[in-house]
BALOBA-1460 file (C-alpha; in Angstrom, 3 decimals):
// residues 368
<rec num="1" residu="x" x="-2.124" y="-18.852" z="-42.638"/>
<rec num="2" residu="x" x="-5.910" y="-19.082" z="-42.084"/>
<rec num="3" residu="x" x="-8.020" y="-16.137" z="-43.213"/>
<rec num="4" residu="x" x="-9.048" y="-13.687" z="-40.505"/>
<rec num="5" residu="x" x="-12.702" y="-13.778" z="-39.438"/>
<rec num="6" residu="x" x="-15.048" y="-10.880" z="-40.063"/>
<rec num="7" residu="x" x="-15.042" y="-8.241" z="-37.347"/>
<rec num="8" residu="x" x="-18.820" y="-7.914" z="-37.783"/>
<rec num="9" residu="x" x="-19.986" y="-11.299" z="-39.123"/>
<rec num="10" residu="x" x="-23.692" y="-10.486" z="-39.304"/>
<rec num="11" residu="x" x="-23.200" y="-7.236" z="-41.196"/>
<rec num="12" residu="x" x="-20.636" y="-8.770" z="-43.563"/>
<rec num="13" residu="x" x="-22.951" y="-11.684" z="-44.289"/>
<rec num="14" residu="x" x="-25.858" y="-9.304" z="-44.919"/>
<rec num="15" residu="x" x="-23.765" y="-7.217" z="-47.308"/>
<rec num="16" residu="x" x="-22.606" y="-10.257" z="-49.280"/>
<rec num="17" residu="x" x="-26.168" y="-11.565" z="-49.458"/>
<rec num="18" residu="x" x="-27.441" y="-8.227" z="-50.772"/>
<rec num="19" residu="x" x="-24.692" y="-8.110" z="-53.406"/>
<rec num="20" residu="x" x="-25.773" y="-11.525" z="-54.585"/>
<rec num="21" residu="x" x="-29.361" y="-10.372" z="-55.048"/>
<rec num="22" residu="x" x="-29.236" y="-6.959" z="-56.696"/>
<rec num="23" residu="x" x="-27.189" y="-3.969" z="-57.766"/>
<rec num="24" residu="x" x="-26.471" y="-1.969" z="-54.632"/>
<rec num="25" residu="x" x="-26.645" y="1.818" z="-54.554"/>
<rec num="26" residu="x" x="-23.794" y="3.958" z="-53.205"/>
<rec num="27" residu="x" x="-24.585" y="7.525" z="-52.163"/>
<rec num="28" residu="x" x="-23.592" y="10.698" z="-54.005"/>
<rec num="29" residu="x" x="-21.381" y="13.713" z="-53.453"/>
<rec num="30" residu="x" x="-20.825" y="15.107" z="-49.975"/>
<rec num="31" residu="x" x="-19.123" y="18.378" z="-50.937"/>
<rec num="32" residu="x" x="-21.890" y="19.321" z="-53.351"/>
<rec num="33" residu="x" x="-24.435" y="18.973" z="-50.573"/>
<rec num="34" residu="x" x="-22.361" y="20.826" z="-47.980"/>
<rec num="35" residu="x" x="-22.008" y="23.776" z="-50.370"/>
<rec num="36" residu="x" x="-25.790" y="24.141" z="-50.429"/>
<rec num="37" residu="x" x="-25.713" y="25.094" z="-46.748"/>
<rec num="38" residu="x" x="-23.628" y="28.227" z="-47.427"/>
<rec num="39" residu="x" x="-21.497" y="27.668" z="-44.344"/>
<rec num="40" residu="x" x="-19.135" y="30.332" z="-43.033"/>
<rec num="41" residu="x" x="-15.981" y="30.286" z="-40.933"/>
<rec num="42" residu="x" x="-17.979" y="30.284" z="-37.687"/>
<rec num="43" residu="x" x="-19.822" y="27.130" z="-38.770"/>
<rec num="44" residu="x" x="-16.589" y="25.264" z="-39.339"/>
<rec num="45" residu="x" x="-15.107" y="26.440" z="-36.044"/>
<rec num="46" residu="x" x="-18.154" y="25.835" z="-33.901"/>
<rec num="47" residu="x" x="-17.714" y="26.409" z="-30.176"/>
<rec num="48" residu="x" x="-14.754" y="24.082" z="-29.869"/>
<rec num="49" residu="x" x="-12.465" y="25.978" z="-32.250"/>
<rec num="50" residu="x" x="-13.996" y="29.433" z="-31.877"/>
<rec num="51" residu="x" x="-10.968" y="30.936" z="-30.163"/>
<rec num="52" residu="x" x="-8.332" y="28.837" z="-31.897"/>
<rec num="53" residu="x" x="-7.810" y="26.563" z="-28.928"/>
<rec num="54" residu="x" x="-8.628" y="22.897" z="-28.781"/>
<rec num="55" residu="x" x="-8.878" y="21.469" z="-25.299"/>
<rec num="56" residu="x" x="-10.856" y="18.371" z="-26.226"/>
<rec num="57" residu="x" x="-8.545" y="16.676" z="-28.725"/>
<rec num="58" residu="x" x="-8.942" y="12.905" z="-28.696"/>
<rec num="59" residu="x" x="-5.287" y="12.031" z="-29.161"/>
<rec num="60" residu="x" x="-4.585" y="8.589" z="-30.543"/>
<rec num="61" residu="x" x="-1.571" y="6.853" z="-32.057"/>
<rec num="62" residu="x" x="0.378" y="9.536" z="-33.976"/>
<rec num="63" residu="x" x="-1.705" y="12.361" z="-32.541"/>
<rec num="64" residu="x" x="-0.276" y="12.236" z="-29.031"/>
<rec num="65" residu="x" x="2.212" y="14.953" z="-28.274"/>
<rec num="66" residu="x" x="2.141" y="16.597" z="-31.704"/>
<rec num="67" residu="x" x="2.315" y="20.338" z="-32.265"/>
<rec num="68" residu="x" x="-1.193" y="21.609" z="-32.918"/>
<rec num="69" residu="x" x="0.020" y="24.714" z="-34.684"/>
<rec num="70" residu="x" x="-1.645" y="28.143" z="-34.749"/>
<rec num="71" residu="x" x="-5.254" y="27.129" z="-35.374"/>
<rec num="72" residu="x" x="-6.424" y="30.636" z="-34.462"/>
<rec num="73" residu="x" x="-4.460" y="32.061" z="-37.414"/>
<rec num="74" residu="x" x="-5.677" y="29.503" z="-39.936"/>
<rec num="75" residu="x" x="-9.005" y="29.703" z="-41.752"/>
<rec num="76" residu="x" x="-10.939" y="26.466" z="-41.247"/>
<rec num="77" residu="x" x="-13.668" y="27.178" z="-43.783"/>
<rec num="78" residu="x" x="-13.593" y="24.455" z="-46.416"/>
<rec num="79" residu="x" x="-12.371" y="21.738" z="-44.058"/>
<rec num="80" residu="x" x="-15.513" y="19.675" z="-44.613"/>
<rec num="81" residu="x" x="-14.305" y="16.790" z="-42.475"/>
<rec num="82" residu="x" x="-14.181" y="19.109" z="-39.444"/>
<rec num="83" residu="x" x="-17.957" y="19.541" z="-39.635"/>
<rec num="84" residu="x" x="-18.179" y="16.052" z="-38.107"/>
<rec num="85" residu="x" x="-17.122" y="17.698" z="-34.853"/>
<rec num="86" residu="x" x="-18.622" y="21.172" z="-35.178"/>
<rec num="87" residu="x" x="-21.832" y="20.640" z="-37.203"/>
<rec num="88" residu="x" x="-22.473" y="16.887" z="-37.164"/>
<rec num="89" residu="x" x="-26.204" y="17.428" z="-37.700"/>
<rec num="90" residu="x" x="-25.473" y="18.746" z="-41.205"/>
<rec num="91" residu="x" x="-23.482" y="15.636" z="-42.145"/>
<rec num="92" residu="x" x="-26.143" y="13.385" z="-40.615"/>
<rec num="93" residu="x" x="-28.819" y="15.188" z="-42.591"/>
<rec num="94" residu="x" x="-26.942" y="14.629" z="-45.853"/>
<rec num="95" residu="x" x="-26.440" y="10.927" z="-45.110"/>
<rec num="96" residu="x" x="-30.133" y="10.592" z="-44.339"/>
<rec num="97" residu="x" x="-31.161" y="12.347" z="-47.556"/>
<rec num="98" residu="x" x="-29.132" y="9.855" z="-49.561"/>
<rec num="99" residu="x" x="-30.495" y="6.887" z="-47.635"/>
<rec num="100" residu="x" x="-34.037" y="8.075" z="-48.196"/>
<rec num="101" residu="x" x="-33.223" y="8.498" z="-51.897"/>
<rec num="102" residu="x" x="-32.362" y="4.808" z="-52.133"/>
<rec num="103" residu="x" x="-28.715" y="4.448" z="-51.111"/>
<rec num="104" residu="x" x="-27.753" y="1.086" z="-49.634"/>
<rec num="105" residu="x" x="-24.303" y="2.307" z="-48.642"/>
<rec num="106" residu="x" x="-23.174" y="5.734" z="-47.465"/>
<rec num="107" residu="x" x="-19.589" y="6.938" z="-47.471"/>
<rec num="108" residu="x" x="-18.149" y="8.550" z="-44.380"/>
<rec num="109" residu="x" x="-17.273" y="12.235" z="-44.576"/>
<rec num="110" residu="x" x="-13.584" y="11.428" z="-44.091"/>
<rec num="111" residu="x" x="-12.091" y="11.989" z="-47.537"/>
<rec num="112" residu="x" x="-9.500" y="14.402" z="-46.132"/>
<rec num="113" residu="x" x="-9.265" y="12.992" z="-42.615"/>
<rec num="114" residu="x" x="-5.568" y="12.151" z="-42.831"/>
<rec num="115" residu="x" x="-2.632" y="13.974" z="-41.271"/>
<rec num="116" residu="x" x="-1.374" y="14.905" z="-44.749"/>
<rec num="117" residu="x" x="-4.617" y="16.712" z="-45.601"/>
<rec num="118" residu="x" x="-5.368" y="18.055" z="-42.126"/>
<rec num="119" residu="x" x="-1.875" y="19.589" z="-41.953"/>
<rec num="120" residu="x" x="-3.252" y="22.374" z="-44.161"/>
<rec num="121" residu="x" x="-5.349" y="23.412" z="-41.143"/>
<rec num="122" residu="x" x="-2.860" y="22.486" z="-38.376"/>
<rec num="123" residu="x" x="-5.301" y="19.814" z="-37.231"/>
<rec num="124" residu="x" x="-3.251" y="16.652" z="-37.712"/>
<rec num="125" residu="x" x="-3.976" y="15.633" z="-34.133"/>
<rec num="126" residu="x" x="-7.652" y="15.111" z="-34.992"/>
<rec num="127" residu="x" x="-7.195" y="12.281" z="-37.520"/>
<rec num="128" residu="x" x="-8.376" y="9.425" z="-35.311"/>
<rec num="129" residu="x" x="-11.210" y="11.482" z="-33.829"/>
<rec num="130" residu="x" x="-12.447" y="12.657" z="-37.229"/>
<rec num="131" residu="x" x="-12.535" y="9.144" z="-38.637"/>
<rec num="132" residu="x" x="-14.242" y="7.702" z="-35.592"/>
<rec num="133" residu="x" x="-16.839" y="10.487" z="-35.667"/>
<rec num="134" residu="x" x="-17.322" y="10.063" z="-39.412"/>
<rec num="135" residu="x" x="-18.121" y="6.390" z="-39.055"/>
<rec num="136" residu="x" x="-20.272" y="6.930" z="-35.959"/>
<rec num="137" residu="x" x="-22.435" y="9.599" z="-37.626"/>
<rec num="138" residu="x" x="-22.950" y="7.438" z="-40.710"/>
<rec num="139" residu="x" x="-23.594" y="4.364" z="-38.550"/>
<rec num="140" residu="x" x="-26.345" y="6.121" z="-36.609"/>
<rec num="141" residu="x" x="-28.025" y="7.254" z="-39.846"/>
<rec num="142" residu="x" x="-27.837" y="3.786" z="-41.405"/>
<rec num="143" residu="x" x="-29.184" y="2.119" z="-38.291"/>
<rec num="144" residu="x" x="-32.073" y="4.573" z="-38.052"/>
<rec num="145" residu="x" x="-33.159" y="3.982" z="-41.646"/>
<rec num="146" residu="x" x="-32.599" y="0.227" z="-41.411"/>
<rec num="147" residu="x" x="-34.913" y="0.144" z="-38.399"/>
<rec num="148" residu="x" x="-37.755" y="1.303" z="-40.658"/>
<rec num="149" residu="x" x="-37.031" y="-1.417" z="-43.265"/>
<rec num="150" residu="x" x="-35.295" y="-4.292" z="-41.418"/>
<rec num="151" residu="x" x="-35.344" y="-6.485" z="-44.529"/>
<rec num="152" residu="x" x="-33.053" y="-3.983" z="-46.271"/>
<rec num="153" residu="x" x="-30.001" y="-3.201" z="-44.136"/>
<rec num="154" residu="x" x="-27.888" y="-0.125" z="-44.915"/>
<rec num="155" residu="x" x="-24.112" y="-0.099" z="-44.687"/>
<rec num="156" residu="x" x="-21.313" y="2.322" z="-43.820"/>
<rec num="157" residu="x" x="-18.336" y="2.672" z="-46.160"/>
<rec num="158" residu="x" x="-15.319" y="3.955" z="-44.235"/>
<rec num="159" residu="x" x="-13.556" y="6.243" z="-46.717"/>
<rec num="160" residu="x" x="-9.789" y="6.628" z="-47.097"/>
<rec num="161" residu="x" x="-9.072" y="9.449" z="-49.544"/>
<rec num="162" residu="x" x="-5.933" y="9.696" z="-51.697"/>
<rec num="163" residu="x" x="-4.371" y="12.688" z="-49.870"/>
<rec num="164" residu="x" x="-3.000" y="15.635" z="-51.834"/>
<rec num="165" residu="x" x="0.409" y="14.035" z="-52.296"/>
<rec num="166" residu="x" x="1.758" y="11.323" z="-54.539"/>
<rec num="167" residu="x" x="4.385" y="8.783" z="-53.556"/>
<rec num="168" residu="x" x="5.405" y="7.901" z="-57.093"/>
<rec num="169" residu="x" x="5.517" y="11.247" z="-58.913"/>
<rec num="170" residu="x" x="7.635" y="14.318" z="-58.227"/>
<rec num="171" residu="x" x="5.737" y="17.586" z="-57.735"/>
<rec num="172" residu="x" x="8.819" y="19.409" z="-59.061"/>
<rec num="173" residu="x" x="9.354" y="19.106" z="-62.825"/>
<rec num="174" residu="x" x="12.967" y="20.188" z="-62.305"/>
<rec num="175" residu="x" x="13.659" y="17.372" z="-59.851"/>
<rec num="176" residu="x" x="12.020" y="14.137" z="-60.995"/>
<rec num="177" residu="x" x="13.520" y="12.187" z="-58.110"/>
<rec num="178" residu="x" x="11.922" y="14.371" z="-55.423"/>
<rec num="179" residu="x" x="8.936" y="13.126" z="-53.406"/>
<rec num="180" residu="x" x="6.853" y="15.143" z="-50.943"/>
<rec num="181" residu="x" x="5.678" y="12.038" z="-49.100"/>
<rec num="182" residu="x" x="6.711" y="8.437" z="-48.600"/>
<rec num="183" residu="x" x="5.150" y="5.012" z="-48.361"/>
<rec num="184" residu="x" x="5.777" y="4.914" z="-44.608"/>
<rec num="185" residu="x" x="4.336" y="8.377" z="-43.986"/>
<rec num="186" residu="x" x="1.177" y="7.452" z="-45.863"/>
<rec num="187" residu="x" x="0.989" y="4.073" z="-44.165"/>
<rec num="188" residu="x" x="1.147" y="5.753" z="-40.748"/>
<rec num="189" residu="x" x="-1.620" y="8.275" z="-41.316"/>
<rec num="190" residu="x" x="-3.814" y="5.701" z="-43.020"/>
<rec num="191" residu="x" x="-3.424" y="3.324" z="-40.117"/>
<rec num="192" residu="x" x="-4.566" y="6.009" z="-37.698"/>
<rec num="193" residu="x" x="-7.587" y="6.736" z="-39.892"/>
<rec num="194" residu="x" x="-8.493" y="3.044" z="-40.231"/>
<rec num="195" residu="x" x="-8.467" y="2.581" z="-36.462"/>
<rec num="196" residu="x" x="-10.957" y="5.422" z="-36.140"/>
<rec num="197" residu="x" x="-13.216" y="4.142" z="-38.909"/>
<rec num="198" residu="x" x="-13.408" y="0.689" z="-37.350"/>
<rec num="199" residu="x" x="-13.995" y="2.035" z="-33.844"/>
<rec num="200" residu="x" x="-16.758" y="4.285" z="-35.171"/>
<rec num="201" residu="x" x="-18.649" y="1.371" z="-36.715"/>
<rec num="202" residu="x" x="-17.738" y="1.178" z="-40.424"/>
<rec num="203" residu="x" x="-18.890" y="-1.948" z="-42.291"/>
<rec num="204" residu="x" x="-16.291" y="-1.712" z="-45.054"/>
<rec num="205" residu="x" x="-13.113" y="0.228" z="-45.789"/>
<rec num="206" residu="x" x="-12.900" y="1.911" z="-49.192"/>
<rec num="207" residu="x" x="-9.627" y="3.220" z="-50.596"/>
<rec num="208" residu="x" x="-11.052" y="5.637" z="-53.138"/>
<rec num="209" residu="x" x="-10.272" y="8.205" z="-55.827"/>
<rec num="210" residu="x" x="-6.918" y="6.491" z="-56.313"/>
<rec num="211" residu="x" x="-4.745" y="8.460" z="-58.723"/>
<rec num="212" residu="x" x="-1.439" y="6.977" z="-57.527"/>
<rec num="213" residu="x" x="-1.362" y="3.227" z="-57.041"/>
<rec num="214" residu="x" x="1.581" y="3.490" z="-54.632"/>
<rec num="215" residu="x" x="-0.544" y="5.619" z="-52.305"/>
<rec num="216" residu="x" x="-3.221" y="2.932" z="-52.488"/>
<rec num="217" residu="x" x="-0.694" y="0.217" z="-51.698"/>
<rec num="218" residu="x" x="0.316" y="2.143" z="-48.567"/>
<rec num="219" residu="x" x="-3.346" y="2.364" z="-47.552"/>
<rec num="220" residu="x" x="-3.939" y="-1.335" z="-48.177"/>
<rec num="221" residu="x" x="-0.779" y="-2.256" z="-46.278"/>
<rec num="222" residu="x" x="-2.043" y="-0.226" z="-43.326"/>
<rec num="223" residu="x" x="-5.458" y="-1.899" z="-43.629"/>
<rec num="224" residu="x" x="-3.876" y="-5.332" z="-43.311"/>
<rec num="225" residu="x" x="-1.737" y="-4.207" z="-40.381"/>
<rec num="226" residu="x" x="-4.814" y="-3.050" z="-38.495"/>
<rec num="227" residu="x" x="-6.752" y="-6.211" z="-39.343"/>
<rec num="228" residu="x" x="-3.872" y="-8.396" z="-38.170"/>
<rec num="229" residu="x" x="-3.589" y="-6.451" z="-34.913"/>
<rec num="230" residu="x" x="-7.324" y="-6.802" z="-34.275"/>
<rec num="231" residu="x" x="-7.553" y="-10.419" z="-35.324"/>
<rec num="232" residu="x" x="-10.394" y="-9.716" z="-37.725"/>
<rec num="233" residu="x" x="-11.181" y="-7.876" z="-40.931"/>
<rec num="234" residu="x" x="-13.774" y="-5.841" z="-42.788"/>
<rec num="235" residu="x" x="-14.559" y="-6.114" z="-46.495"/>
<rec num="236" residu="x" x="-12.229" y="-3.851" z="-48.487"/>
<rec num="237" residu="x" x="-13.355" y="-1.792" z="-51.478"/>
<rec num="238" residu="x" x="-10.983" y="-0.210" z="-54.012"/>
<rec num="239" residu="x" x="-11.923" y="2.632" z="-56.356"/>
<rec num="240" residu="x" x="-9.505" y="4.322" z="-58.732"/>
<rec num="241" residu="x" x="-9.844" y="7.383" z="-60.905"/>
<rec num="242" residu="x" x="-9.012" y="7.722" z="-64.593"/>
<rec num="243" residu="x" x="-7.821" y="11.280" z="-64.813"/>
<rec num="244" residu="x" x="-8.239" y="12.171" z="-68.507"/>
<rec num="245" residu="x" x="-8.888" y="10.979" z="-72.042"/>
<rec num="246" residu="x" x="-5.687" y="8.925" z="-72.021"/>
<rec num="247" residu="x" x="-7.580" y="6.263" z="-70.073"/>
<rec num="248" residu="x" x="-4.944" y="6.084" z="-67.371"/>
<rec num="249" residu="x" x="-4.543" y="7.007" z="-63.739"/>
<rec num="250" residu="x" x="-2.244" y="9.901" z="-62.881"/>
<rec num="251" residu="x" x="0.524" y="7.410" z="-62.127"/>
<rec num="252" residu="x" x="0.149" y="5.975" z="-65.616"/>
<rec num="253" residu="x" x="-1.900" y="2.793" z="-65.348"/>
<rec num="254" residu="x" x="-4.753" y="1.575" z="-67.504"/>
<rec num="255" residu="x" x="-7.757" y="0.099" z="-65.728"/>
<rec num="256" residu="x" x="-6.457" y="-3.413" z="-66.383"/>
<rec num="257" residu="x" x="-3.013" y="-2.629" z="-64.977"/>
<rec num="258" residu="x" x="-4.601" y="-0.905" z="-62.004"/>
<rec num="259" residu="x" x="-6.565" y="-4.056" z="-61.247"/>
<rec num="260" residu="x" x="-3.504" y="-6.276" z="-61.653"/>
<rec num="261" residu="x" x="-1.556" y="-4.109" z="-59.201"/>
<rec num="262" residu="x" x="-4.142" y="-4.304" z="-56.432"/>
<rec num="263" residu="x" x="-5.929" y="-7.637" z="-56.852"/>
<rec num="264" residu="x" x="-3.615" y="-9.149" z="-54.234"/>
<rec num="265" residu="x" x="-5.620" y="-7.266" z="-51.582"/>
<rec num="266" residu="x" x="-8.557" y="-9.641" z="-52.197"/>
<rec num="267" residu="x" x="-11.026" y="-6.763" z="-52.349"/>
<rec num="268" residu="x" x="-14.761" y="-7.096" z="-52.028"/>
<rec num="269" residu="x" x="-14.995" y="-4.746" z="-55.007"/>
<rec num="270" residu="x" x="-12.893" y="-2.774" z="-57.416"/>
<rec num="271" residu="x" x="-14.142" y="0.128" z="-59.465"/>
<rec num="272" residu="x" x="-13.803" y="3.720" z="-60.574"/>
<rec num="273" residu="x" x="-15.060" y="7.060" z="-59.328"/>
<rec num="274" residu="x" x="-14.632" y="10.789" z="-59.927"/>
<rec num="275" residu="x" x="-12.777" y="12.622" z="-62.748"/>
<rec num="276" residu="x" x="-15.081" y="11.437" z="-65.542"/>
<rec num="277" residu="x" x="-18.774" y="11.453" z="-66.283"/>
<rec num="278" residu="x" x="-20.533" y="8.151" z="-66.817"/>
<rec num="279" residu="x" x="-20.201" y="8.173" z="-70.634"/>
<rec num="280" residu="x" x="-16.434" y="8.604" z="-70.545"/>
<rec num="281" residu="x" x="-16.048" y="6.110" z="-67.698"/>
<rec num="282" residu="x" x="-17.856" y="3.278" z="-69.461"/>
<rec num="283" residu="x" x="-14.984" y="1.661" z="-71.419"/>
<rec num="284" residu="x" x="-12.843" y="1.487" z="-68.307"/>
<rec num="285" residu="x" x="-15.629" y="-0.049" z="-66.227"/>
<rec num="286" residu="x" x="-16.112" y="-2.577" z="-69.032"/>
<rec num="287" residu="x" x="-12.441" y="-3.520" z="-68.717"/>
<rec num="288" residu="x" x="-12.705" y="-4.026" z="-64.972"/>
<rec num="289" residu="x" x="-15.869" y="-6.058" z="-65.444"/>
<rec num="290" residu="x" x="-13.994" y="-8.387" z="-67.772"/>
<rec num="291" residu="x" x="-10.858" y="-8.902" z="-65.646"/>
<rec num="292" residu="x" x="-12.028" y="-8.640" z="-62.019"/>
<rec num="293" residu="x" x="-12.999" y="-11.736" z="-60.072"/>
<rec num="294" residu="x" x="-14.606" y="-9.557" z="-57.377"/>
<rec num="295" residu="x" x="-17.577" y="-7.174" z="-57.505"/>
<rec num="296" residu="x" x="-17.330" y="-4.047" z="-59.695"/>
<rec num="297" residu="x" x="-18.400" y="-0.529" z="-58.701"/>
<rec num="298" residu="x" x="-18.822" y="2.782" z="-60.505"/>
<rec num="299" residu="x" x="-19.685" y="6.164" z="-59.082"/>
<rec num="300" residu="x" x="-18.940" y="8.791" z="-61.739"/>
<rec num="301" residu="x" x="-19.309" y="12.533" z="-61.635"/>
<rec num="302" residu="x" x="-22.498" y="14.161" z="-62.846"/>
<rec num="303" residu="x" x="-20.767" y="14.898" z="-66.144"/>
<rec num="304" residu="x" x="-17.743" y="17.169" z="-66.426"/>
<rec num="305" residu="x" x="-17.518" y="20.584" z="-64.746"/>
<rec num="306" residu="x" x="-18.519" y="23.599" z="-66.813"/>
<rec num="307" residu="x" x="-16.673" y="26.923" z="-66.975"/>
<rec num="308" residu="x" x="-18.001" y="27.790" z="-63.518"/>
<rec num="309" residu="x" x="-16.923" y="24.481" z="-61.958"/>
<rec num="310" residu="x" x="-20.515" y="23.248" z="-61.806"/>
<rec num="311" residu="x" x="-21.876" y="19.907" z="-62.978"/>
<rec num="312" residu="x" x="-24.713" y="20.040" z="-65.481"/>
<rec num="313" residu="x" x="-25.711" y="16.409" z="-66.043"/>
<rec num="314" residu="x" x="-29.273" y="15.945" z="-64.864"/>
<rec num="315" residu="x" x="-30.412" y="13.025" z="-62.727"/>
<rec num="316" residu="x" x="-32.333" y="11.645" z="-65.716"/>
<rec num="317" residu="x" x="-29.319" y="11.829" z="-68.047"/>
<rec num="318" residu="x" x="-26.946" y="10.238" z="-65.566"/>
<rec num="319" residu="x" x="-29.426" y="7.511" z="-64.662"/>
<rec num="320" residu="x" x="-30.081" y="6.622" z="-68.300"/>
<rec num="321" residu="x" x="-26.369" y="6.170" z="-68.967"/>
<rec num="322" residu="x" x="-25.806" y="4.053" z="-65.880"/>
<rec num="323" residu="x" x="-28.831" y="1.930" z="-66.693"/>
<rec num="324" residu="x" x="-26.958" y="1.015" z="-69.847"/>
<rec num="325" residu="x" x="-24.038" y="-0.154" z="-67.710"/>
<rec num="326" residu="x" x="-26.425" y="-2.317" z="-65.727"/>
<rec num="327" residu="x" x="-28.336" y="-3.817" z="-68.637"/>
<rec num="328" residu="x" x="-25.003" y="-4.880" z="-70.133"/>
<rec num="329" residu="x" x="-24.028" y="-6.686" z="-66.943"/>
<rec num="330" residu="x" x="-21.187" y="-4.407" z="-65.870"/>
<rec num="331" residu="x" x="-22.242" y="-3.407" z="-62.354"/>
<rec num="332" residu="x" x="-22.571" y="-4.672" z="-58.810"/>
<rec num="333" residu="x" x="-22.502" y="-1.275" z="-57.090"/>
<rec num="334" residu="x" x="-23.330" y="2.125" z="-58.532"/>
<rec num="335" residu="x" x="-23.649" y="5.682" z="-57.266"/>
<rec num="336" residu="x" x="-22.465" y="9.219" z="-57.883"/>
<rec num="337" residu="x" x="-19.432" y="11.376" z="-57.219"/>
<rec num="338" residu="x" x="-18.846" y="15.114" z="-57.769"/>
<rec num="339" residu="x" x="-21.955" y="17.087" z="-58.629"/>
<rec num="340" residu="x" x="-24.384" y="14.306" z="-57.788"/>
<rec num="341" residu="x" x="-27.239" y="14.846" z="-55.347"/>
<rec num="342" residu="x" x="-30.015" y="12.806" z="-53.716"/>
<rec num="343" residu="x" x="-32.058" y="13.435" z="-56.866"/>
<rec num="344" residu="x" x="-29.335" y="11.769" z="-58.940"/>
<rec num="345" residu="x" x="-29.141" y="8.812" z="-56.562"/>
<rec num="346" residu="x" x="-32.923" y="8.372" z="-56.572"/>
<rec num="347" residu="x" x="-32.962" y="8.377" z="-60.372"/>
<rec num="348" residu="x" x="-30.062" y="5.906" z="-60.552"/>
<rec num="349" residu="x" x="-31.712" y="3.612" z="-57.996"/>
<rec num="350" residu="x" x="-34.935" y="3.641" z="-59.988"/>
<rec num="351" residu="x" x="-33.091" y="3.064" z="-63.265"/>
<rec num="352" residu="x" x="-31.264" y="-0.086" z="-62.134"/>
<rec num="353" residu="x" x="-34.049" y="-1.469" z="-59.950"/>
<rec num="354" residu="x" x="-34.908" y="-5.011" z="-60.928"/>
<rec num="355" residu="x" x="-31.883" y="-5.438" z="-63.176"/>
<rec num="356" residu="x" x="-29.602" y="-8.352" z="-62.254"/>
<rec num="357" residu="x" x="-26.168" y="-7.624" z="-60.808"/>
<rec num="358" residu="x" x="-23.039" y="-8.474" z="-62.778"/>
<rec num="359" residu="x" x="-22.239" y="-12.156" z="-62.452"/>
<rec num="360" residu="x" x="-18.840" y="-12.960" z="-60.989"/>
<rec num="361" residu="x" x="-16.527" y="-15.014" z="-63.253"/>
<rec num="362" residu="x" x="-17.057" y="-18.199" z="-61.237"/>
<rec num="363" residu="x" x="-20.809" y="-17.752" z="-61.594"/>
<rec num="364" residu="x" x="-20.460" y="-17.260" z="-65.358"/>
<rec num="365" residu="x" x="-18.384" y="-20.435" z="-65.569"/>
<rec num="366" residu="x" x="-20.980" y="-22.423" z="-63.661"/>
<rec num="367" residu="x" x="-23.738" y="-21.108" z="-65.915"/>
<rec num="368" residu="x" x="-21.820" y="-21.970" z="-69.114"/>
């Protein structure tokens, strides 16, 4: 079967060209930046959800006809994805700060924009709308900054988060065979999210913070279903998370096994994010750099959280560590996760500027 064409050929070509020239910069944490605004319940509700009603729901796919639930009885504070609809100017401002700090790619504010995660707020019917809005807000910010520097296009990463459930591990230690989700349930909500991300203008789809590879397989299956239905594809990025000092994902895989399980998706990139600071992440990124025949990404936390749940690693410390990754030829894309800010991204961008990107295996073979 012939490969599907790119849905956005010019943007895909520009992204591939940029990856061939330099290490690209991914943005930093969204939640960290939202917290700085000190938002309250009224901010999350906005006018649309102020009285608990929702008369403007953009139903799509699984959303049509579902039970909205008692939104008026449920606190919405903390549902950061909802700010795309109630305070989009805040999300746009954060994207723009990261772009101005040197980010080449910004991630949509859609980490929890799945029916599994939105069920906590009785807002499952908003999945498509949230993802479309997330991509559209990021797209507008990228286009605005690109217009000022046309020789350096910026790109939108459409984010698919892991959800709060795991398809391969029981949440009940007394019933190891129990599962609180399924492959098909995950596949369905991911498909709805992917449709929204594409319609909103995403350049790539990233399945990120993967702690359960089966969840990721459901996401990637849904990605291919959507691409097949549309007759075209976007570049796909994969980013797992090593959860502790064991060097494994929550579902038990080493970085090498993780790569082997997902390489069939022909990703643009594979990498790691979250859970660890840059120092602790390094050996696992080294492994991916050795085995992956695609680009490699890393966006670690700004160190590990302290007793107050805050991240203490300074921009200078984080940038110095990641520069070491780059000088050793491990990176094609780099950025920050929890605790990182525009200051961290600016320092990282400066630290890797001018350093060559990791050579792909075929390039290394040709140079040998």
